[in-house]
N, C-alpha and C positions, 0 to 999 in steps of 0.2 A: 440950758445948763447941763441937763442930763445927757444930751447928745454929745456935748463937748467932752464930758467925762468918758463916755464909751469910745470916742475917737482917740483920746489920749491913751486909754488902756489898750486898745487894739494896736496902735502904733508901737507901743512899748513891747507888746508880745511878739510882734512881727519883726522888730528890729534886732540888732545885735546888742547884747547886754553883757558887761563884764563885772565881776566881783573880785575884790582883792587887788593885789599889786603883783605884776609879773616879776619873776625872779629866775636867775640862771640855775640850771639843774646840774651842770658839770661839777661844781664844788661839793655836791652832796656826797660824791665818792670819797672825798678827802676827810669827811667827818670821822673822828675816832673817839669811841667812848673812853671816858676817864682821862682824856688828853686834850681834846679840842675845847677851847674856852668860850665863854659867853661873848667875850670881846671879839674873838675870831669869827664866831657865828654872825655877829652884828656886822663885822667888816665884809663878810661874804654875801650876806643876804639883806642887810639893812634892818630897818625897823619892822618888827613882826606885825601882822594884822591883828593878832590877839595875844594877850599875855594872861596866864592863869596859874592855878596850882593843881597838882595831881598828887594826892597822898602826901601833901606837905612840901613837895618839890616844885620849884618854879618851872613853868612851861611857856614856850613860845610857839606860835603857829603862823606859818606862812601859807597863804592860800591864793590861788588864781583860778577862776572859773569863767568860761565863756559860753554864753547861751545865744542861739540863733533860733528865731521863731519859737521861742519857749522851750527848746530842747538843749540839753547840755551837750556841747560839741567838743570841748577841751577842758581839762581839769588837771591841776597839780596841787599837792599839799605836802608840806614838810612840818612835822610835829616834833619838837625837841624838848626833852626833859633834862633839867640841870641838877647836878649834885649840889650839896651845900657849899662846896668849894668853887662853884661856878664853872665846873667842867661838865661836859655832856655825859649824862647818866645813860640815856637811851634816845633813839630817834626813829621815826618812820617816815617814809616818803612814798606817796602814791601818785599815779598819773593815769590819765585816760587819753 
């Protein structure tokens, strides 16, 4: 049983692993603070990977990360904070 566990772990580390859901990056340029709505963000990117709160404001996070042989090879993340009227308060986008 122990050998099987090590085999599964080794194969997982050597294989390709992804986290999150891939999303298009072109629409990120069109996001405008205090104008773009939550509904528009959902229409562009779909359901977020995570929802939360930041200082009382709703947040949505879109993430997609790819690992090969245990190393991060590609990554992108969009973090959106919404005003109380459901427009974008702020956002950040990072990629590797």
